[in-house]
N, C-alpha and C positions, 0 to 999 in steps of 0.2 A: 435660856429664856428667863431664869429667875432674876439674874442681875438686871437685865434690861426691863423686866416687869417692875422690879422694885423702884428703879430710877423713874420709870414712866409714871407710876402711881404717886411718887413724891411730887413730880412736876404737875400732874393733874390736880392734886390736892392743893398745892400752892396757888396755881392759876385759877382754880375754880372756887376758892373759899368764899370770896365776896359774892360772886354770882350765885352760888348755891345757897347763900344765906338771904338772897333777895335784894342785895345791894347792887346798884349800877350807877355809872356816872350820869349826871344830868345831861339831857340833850340840849344842845345849844341851838338858838335860832339861826336860820340860814341868813346869809348876807343880804339876800333879796327874796321877798316872798313871790312865789310863782303861782300861776293858775294851771292846775294839772287835772287832766281828764284821765280817769282810769277805766278802761274797758274790763269789766269784772269787778274786782274790789272787795268781794265778800266771801270768796272761796278759801283757798289755803294761804297763798302768799299775800293776797290782796289786803286782808285786815292788818297785816304787819306793815305794809306800805302805807296804808291810810293813817294808822296811829302815829307812825314816825313822821310822815309828812305834816300832819296837823301840829305835832310838837315842834317841828322846824318852822312853823308859821305860814305854811302854804295854804292856798284856797283850793279845795277839791270839788270835783264833780265825778260821780260814779254812774256808769252806764251798764245795766245788766237786766236780767229778766225779773228781778225782784222776788226770786223764789228761794235763793240760798241765804239763810240768815237775814231775813228782811228787816229785823229789828235793829241791826247794827247801825251805828253812826246816825242817829236821828237828826243831828244838826248839820249833816253834810248834804249838799244838793244831789238829788238822784234823778236820773233819766231812765225810763223803762223802755226796753225793746228786746228783740230776740234775733240774733244774728243767724241762727240756724234757718229761719224762715225769711231772712232779709228784711226784718222789721226794724228799720233804722231811722224813722222819721224824727225821733227825738234828738238826733244828732245834727239836724239841718241848720240849727242856729247855735251861736255861741263861738267864742274864741278862747284858745288856750295856749299857754307857752309850751306845753308838752303834753303828749298823749302816751300812756303806757298800755300796751295791749297784752293782757295776761293770758286769756283762755284760748286764743286761736290755735287750732290744729289744721284748719283748712285754708288753702290759698284764697278761696272765694271770700271767706270772712274778712281777711286782711284787705283784699282788693276793694270790696264794697265799702268798708269803713273808710279806707283811704280816699276813695273817690269823693265821698261826702265831706271829709275833713280837710281835703287839700286846700291850701290857701288860708286855713284858719288855725293852724298850729305851726310852730317853728321846729318841732322836734318830735320824732316818732320813735318810741322804744318798744321793741318787740321781744317778748320773752320766748325764747326758742328752747333748744335742748341739745346736749352733746350727742343725742341719738341721731343727729343729722349726719354724723360722720360715716363714710362708706366702709372703712376698713379698720376694725378694732384690733387688728394684729400689731399695729404700729405703736410702739412705746413712745410717750412724750409728744403725742399729737398736739399741734397748736392750731390756731384759728385758720391757717392756710391749708389745712388738710382737705382732701376731696370729700364732697358731701354725697349722700345717697341720691339716686334718681329713681323715677318710676315710669313705666310705659304708658300710664294713664294719669296725666296730671289733673284731669277733671274728676277723678274718683273721689267719692266722699265717704267711702268705707275705710276706716283708718287701719286697724290691724297691723299687718306687716309693713304697710306704707307709712307708718307714723313718722319715721325719720325723714323720708323723702318728701312728704307733704309739709313738714315743718321747714325743710330747706326751701321748698317752693314758696312758702309763706314769707320767708325771709326776703326772697327776691321781689315779691310783690311790695313789701314795705320799702325796700331800697329803690324800686322803680318809681314809687309814688313820691318819695321824699329823698331824692338823690343828694348825698352828702350831708343829710340831716337826720340820719337813721342810726340808732344804736341797737345792735343785735346782742342779746344776752343769752348765752347757752349754758344753763345750769346742768349740773349732774343730778344725782338723786337728791331730791329736796326732802328734808327731814324736820322733825321737831314737833312742837305743839300744833295740833290742828291737822296733822297728816291724815288724809282719808285712806291711804293705801296700806298703812301699818307695816310697811316694809322695814324701816328702821325701828319702828315702835316695838316690833316683836322682841328685839334684843333687850332693851331696858325692862320691859314688862316681864319677860321670861327670866332674866337674871334676878330681878327683884323678887320673884316667886321662890327662888332658891332651889337647892337640890342638885342632882347630877344633870348637866346640860350637854346636849350634843353640839359640838362645835366643829366647823368645817375645815378640812385640810390640816396643815401642820402649824397654822398660826402666822405664817410668813406672807401670805397673799395680801396685796395692798387693798385698801378700801378708800373710796372717795365719796363725799357727800357734802351737802351744804345745809345749814340750819335755815329754815324759811325766814327767820327774823333777820339773819345776816343778809340774805338775798334781797328781801324786801327793802331793808334800810339802804343797802348799797345802790339799789336801782333808783332810789330817790336822789341820792348823792350824785349819781351819774347824770340825772336830769339837771341838777344844780350846776354841774361842771360843763354841761353841753358836750359831754364826752361821746363823740360819734365813733362808729366802727363796730367791730365784732369782738366779743370777749367770752372766754370760757369761765363760767362762774361755778367753781367747786373747790372744796378743800380736801384736806387741811393745807396749811401753809407749807408744812414739810410732810414727808412720807409717814403714813399711818398704816400699820399692818392689822390684820384681823385680830391677832392676839392683843395688840395695844388697844384696839377699839373695845374688845370685850372686857379686858381687864380694867380699862378706863371707865367703862360703864359700871363694872362691879365696884369700883371705888366709891360710888355715891350711895350704895345700898349697905344694909347690915345683914343681908341674907347670907346663909351658909351655902356656898356655891362650890361645885366641883365641875370643871370643864373636862369633857372627854373628847379629845380631838380624833376625828375619823377621816382617813385619807379619801381623796377624790375617787379612787378606783372602787373602794367599798361603797361610798355614797352612790356612785353611778350604778353599780350592780344592784343596789337596793332601792333604786328609783327615788332617791332623795335629790331633788333638783336644786341647782344653784339659783340664786336670786329670788325664787319663790318659796321653796321649802327652807332654804338657808338664805334669808334675805340679806341684801347688800353685798354678799360674797359671790365672786366669780373666780373659778380656778385658773390662776395665771399660767398653769402648766399647759392649758389648752392653747395651742399656737394662734388660733383664730381670735382669741380674746385676750392676748397678752397685754394689749395696750388699753383695755377697757377702763381700768382703774388707775391708769398712769397718764392721764391727760394733763397737758401743761396749763397752769393757771397763772403763769407769770405776768401776762399782759393785764389781767384783771387786778392782781395785787398791786401792780404799778399804778393803777387808777384808784387805789384806795379800798379794795375789797379786804375786809377783815373777818376774823373768825372768832366767835366766842368759845370758851373752853368746852371740851367734850362733856365735862362734868355738868355744865349748865344745860346743854342740850339734853343729856340723859335725864337729869332730874326734872326738867320741864316736861319732857315726854311722859315720864311716869305720872306726874301730877295731872297732866292733861288726860291721860287714860283713866285715872281714878275718878275724874270728874264726869265721865261719860254717863248718860242714863243707862239703866239696866239692859235695855234692848240693844245697846250698841257696845256692850262690854266684852264681846267676843272678837278676838283678833282676826283680821281678814288675810293676813300673810303669815308665813312660817308654819312649822309643824304643829299639828294638834297634839295635846299632851299624850294621848294614848298612842299616837303614831310615833312620837319621840321615844316613849318607853319601849315600844316594839323594836325600833331601830337600835337603841342602846343595848337591848338584850342580844340582838343579832351580832352587834359589834363584839361584845364580850365573849359570846360563843365562838366567834371566829378567831379570837385570840387564844382561846383554850385549845383549839384544834392544831395550833402551830407548835 
């Protein structure tokens, strides 16, 4: 692992130097300014879409409840409504070149918005999820893989139906705008503004330093996408009128758990020691993948072998790009540091005292052998 780690850190350092110092290429104006309606726009990926679209020269309208970050984008047209209670009157007038639907998890939300917007937009972009796929055991799944289904398509309790309801929402979009729909299926969305803290756990924990519990042997794959890459690419997909379905997740080439954690380590000055604990031990001690050990899924579990090995080839062919891991890690740390005191506790990953407890159990188990 040492040679590959050294090579990886050299690559990360070279690729991420400008980004980590705050430099980025200037954003060029789009060839043609468009009128874009964003349903949502102030949550996680929305602000990244809005900023990029404005810099590209597009005219935006945002439709949402006006409750999440209401002070954002004071110079952008805003329409207020609530899709949960079918309050959509504000959408009854206006025309747009494209509509981007960020927050929908229920087919009804898509169906009702589409009924109102039909005939007044040429392009409907639906932000879906790779959770729509029915079988995570298959490595290299592409956009043609079977999607999940539900016995109750009218259910509005999400839970275990999340993937199936997203799949039904995709169908509603395609039904309303046949041949004019773009379905974007992101993987885990990460970076500044992430409300779940799933990826955030690792940069923040690594930046704190010390002995860190790490999952598996470091070889399990990880896939995710920076919210800024997703948001910006979704705008470029509108500009291209790129219809169809696309898996939106990275990296461009395979990234293991070890490469991810050491890559994050490269942007900190913390004194860090990773202690790798195998899946059997973690399972025995009730350390759960994805929640206690965020982003990580044990690929030795046959039912999940394909979870972090989803094909992104089609999206890359349409211009999906990925900023360096160093950029994502540093931006995530800085975003966490900027939080108010009442939100400075991570909502994912092991609590410090629990991590200490599990590390102690791990070392004791090694002494017994």
